[in-house]
C-alpha positions as CSV (number, residue, x, y, z in Angstrom):
1,X,12.2,-6.9,-3.0
2,X,9.7,-7.1,-0.2
3,X,10.0,-4.1,1.9
4,X,10.6,-4.5,5.6
5,X,9.4,-2.1,8.2
6,X,12.0,-0.2,10.1
7,X,14.2,-3.2,10.4
8,X,13.1,-6.8,10.1
9,X,10.8,-8.5,7.6
10,X,7.6,-7.1,6.1
11,X,4.6,-7.5,8.4
12,X,1.9,-9.9,7.6
13,X,-1.1,-8.3,5.9
14,X,-3.4,-11.2,6.8
15,X,-2.5,-10.8,10.5
16,X,-3.1,-7.1,10.6
17,X,-6.2,-5.7,12.3
18,X,-6.2,-2.6,10.1
19,X,-4.2,-2.0,6.8
20,X,-3.9,1.6,5.7
21,X,-3.6,1.3,1.9
22,X,-2.0,3.8,-0.5
23,X,-3.0,3.9,-4.2
24,X,0.1,2.3,-5.8
25,X,-0.5,-1.3,-4.5
26,X,-4.1,-1.1,-5.6
27,X,-3.2,0.0,-9.1
28,X,-0.5,-2.7,-9.4
29,X,-3.0,-5.4,-8.7
30,X,-5.6,-3.9,-11.0
31,X,-3.0,-3.6,-13.8
32,X,-2.5,-7.4,-13.5
33,X,-6.2,-8.1,-13.4
34,X,-5.9,-9.3,-9.8
35,X,-8.1,-6.7,-8.2
36,X,-10.7,-9.2,-6.9
37,X,-8.0,-11.4,-5.2
38,X,-6.5,-8.2,-3.7
39,X,-9.9,-7.1,-2.3
40,X,-10.7,-10.6,-1.0
41,X,-7.4,-10.9,0.8
42,X,-7.6,-7.6,2.6
43,X,-11.4,-8.0,3.2
44,X,-12.7,-5.4,5.6
45,X,-9.3,-4.4,7.2
46,X,-8.7,-1.7,4.6
47,X,-8.7,2.0,5.4
48,X,-8.1,4.7,2.8
49,X,-7.6,8.3,3.4
50,X,-9.8,10.8,1.5
51,X,-6.7,11.8,-0.5
52,X,-5.9,8.2,-1.6
53,X,-9.6,7.7,-2.5
54,X,-9.4,10.8,-4.7
55,X,-6.2,9.6,-6.4
56,X,-7.9,6.3,-7.2
57,X,-11.1,8.0,-8.5
58,X,-9.0,10.2,-10.7
59,X,-7.0,7.2,-12.1
60,X,-10.3,5.2,-12.6
61,X,-11.4,7.7,-15.2
62,X,-8.9,6.1,-17.6
63,X,-8.8,2.6,-16.1
64,X,-11.9,0.4,-16.5
65,X,-10.6,-2.3,-14.1
66,X,-10.0,0.2,-11.3
67,X,-13.4,1.8,-12.1
68,X,-15.1,-1.6,-11.7
69,X,-13.2,-2.3,-8.4
70,X,-14.2,1.0,-6.9
71,X,-17.9,0.2,-7.4
72,X,-17.8,-2.1,-4.5
73,X,-14.5,-1.4,-2.7
74,X,-13.2,-0.2,-0.3
75,X,-15.4,-1.7,2.4
76,X,-15.3,1.5,4.6
77,X,-15.8,5.1,3.8
78,X,-12.5,7.0,3.2
79,X,-11.1,8.6,6.4
80,X,-10.9,12.4,6.5
81,X,-8.0,13.3,8.8
82,X,-8.7,15.6,11.7
83,X,-7.8,19.3,11.0
84,X,-4.6,19.2,13.1
85,X,-3.3,16.2,11.0
86,X,-4.3,18.0,7.7
87,X,-2.1,20.8,8.8
88,X,0.7,18.4,9.7
89,X,0.4,16.9,6.2
90,X,0.6,20.3,4.7
91,X,3.7,21.1,6.8
92,X,5.4,17.8,5.7
93,X,4.5,18.4,2.1
94,X,5.9,21.9,2.3
95,X,9.1,20.4,3.6
96,X,9.5,17.7,1.0
97,X,8.4,20.0,-1.8
98,X,12.0,21.1,-2.0
99,X,12.8,17.6,-3.3
100,X,12.6,17.9,-7.1
101,X,11.1,14.3,-7.2
102,X,8.2,15.2,-5.0
103,X,4.7,15.1,-6.5
104,X,1.1,15.0,-5.6
105,X,1.6,11.2,-5.1
106,X,3.3,12.3,-1.9
107,X,0.0,13.5,-0.5
108,X,-1.4,10.0,-0.4
109,X,1.7,8.5,1.2
110,X,1.9,11.3,3.8
111,X,-1.8,11.0,4.8
112,X,-1.5,7.2,5.0
113,X,1.4,7.5,7.5
114,X,-0.5,10.1,9.5
115,X,-3.7,8.0,9.5
116,X,-1.8,4.9,10.7
117,X,-0.2,6.9,13.5
118,X,-3.5,8.4,14.4
119,X,-5.2,5.0,14.6
120,X,-2.4,3.7,16.9
121,X,-2.2,6.9,19.1
122,X,-6.0,7.1,19.5
123,X,-6.1,3.5,20.6
124,X,-8.3,2.4,17.7
125,X,-5.7,-0.1,16.5
126,X,-2.6,-1.0,18.5
127,X,-0.5,-2.0,15.4
128,X,-1.9,-0.8,12.0
129,X,0.1,-1.8,9.0
130,X,0.8,0.5,6.1
131,X,0.6,-0.9,2.6
132,X,2.5,1.5,0.3
133,X,5.1,1.3,-2.4
134,X,7.1,4.3,-1.3
135,X,6.8,6.3,-4.5
136,X,8.6,9.1,-2.7
137,X,8.7,9.5,1.0
138,X,6.3,7.2,2.8
139,X,8.7,4.7,4.3
140,X,11.0,7.5,5.5
141,X,8.0,9.1,7.3
142,X,6.9,5.7,8.8
143,X,10.3,4.7,10.2
144,X,10.7,7.3,13.0
145,X,7.0,6.8,13.9
146,X,7.7,3.0,14.4
147,X,5.0,2.1,12.0
148,X,5.2,-1.2,10.1
149,X,5.2,-1.1,6.3
150,X,4.6,-3.7,3.7
151,X,4.7,-3.1,-0.1
152,X,3.3,-4.7,-3.2
153,X,6.2,-7.2,-3.6
154,X,5.8,-8.3,0.0
155,X,2.0,-8.7,-0.4
156,X,2.4,-10.7,-3.6
157,X,4.8,-13.1,-1.9
158,X,2.5,-13.4,1.1
159,X,-0.5,-14.1,-1.1
160,X,1.2,-16.7,-3.2
161,X,2.5,-18.5,0.0
162,X,-1.0,-18.4,1.4
163,X,-2.5,-19.8,-1.8
164,X,-4.6,-16.7,-2.1
165,X,-3.3,-16.3,-5.7
166,X,-1.6,-18.8,-7.9
167,X,2.1,-18.5,-8.8
168,X,1.3,-17.3,-12.3
169,X,-0.9,-14.5,-11.2
170,X,1.6,-13.5,-8.5
171,X,4.2,-13.3,-11.2
172,X,1.9,-11.2,-13.3
173,X,1.3,-8.7,-10.5
174,X,5.1,-8.6,-9.9
175,X,5.6,-7.6,-13.5
176,X,2.9,-5.0,-13.3
177,X,4.7,-3.6,-10.2
178,X,8.1,-3.2,-11.8
179,X,8.4,-1.3,-15.1
180,X,12.1,-2.3,-15.2
181,X,12.0,-5.7,-16.9
182,X,15.4,-6.5,-15.4
183,X,13.5,-7.0,-12.0
184,X,11.0,-9.4,-13.4
185,X,13.3,-12.4,-12.9
186,X,13.7,-11.6,-9.2
187,X,10.2,-12.9,-8.4
188,X,11.2,-16.5,-7.6
189,X,14.0,-15.6,-5.2
190,X,12.0,-14.0,-2.4
191,X,9.3,-16.6,-3.0
192,X,11.7,-19.5,-2.4
193,X,13.0,-17.7,0.6
194,X,9.5,-17.2,2.0
195,X,8.7,-20.8,1.4
196,X,11.9,-21.9,3.1
197,X,13.3,-23.6,0.0
C-alpha cells in the first residue's frame, strides 16, 4: 500500500523540490520497462547518494534496462555525504547490524535519510521527500527526523492519477514491486481511493 510519511498520506513527488531516491524504486520501474516514464516524471528533482549510485551500477551489470537508464540518468552527480555524516551512517549501520535481516541495502537507505536531513538542515531544501521502499530500516530512521517518505506504490498511484503512465503500465510496475502475487490484486483499491471513486 502507499506508504505515508510519519502519519498522514504519502507526499506528492511531483510537488517536491528535491526527491532523494533509493535504489529499490528505480529497479521496480526498470523491471516493468517503465524507466523512461519514471525519469521523465521526476525530471531534475532527483538526488542520489554515492552509495545508491554504486548499488545501481552494480545491479546494472546484469540488467540491460537499468544499464540503459544509467547512461543518461540521474540528472545530477551523486552526492557524497560530508565526513561527519559518513561517520553517522557507519554508526547507524553498526547499530542495525545486530538485526539479522540487515544487509548492504541498508547503506543506501541510511545515506538517503541522512542526505534528506542534511539538505533540509543546510537550508538547501526546506522539505525534501524521500523515495524509498524501506527494504529494512529507512522509514524508521526518517520518522523521528520528520522527513516525508513516499514509496513505489505511492508513486505508481500518483503517476497513474496524473496520467503520467497508463493504468496498464502502472499495474505492471505494481506487479514488479511485489513478488507476492497475492498483493497484485490490491492495485485498484488505492487507485480508486486516490481518484475519489
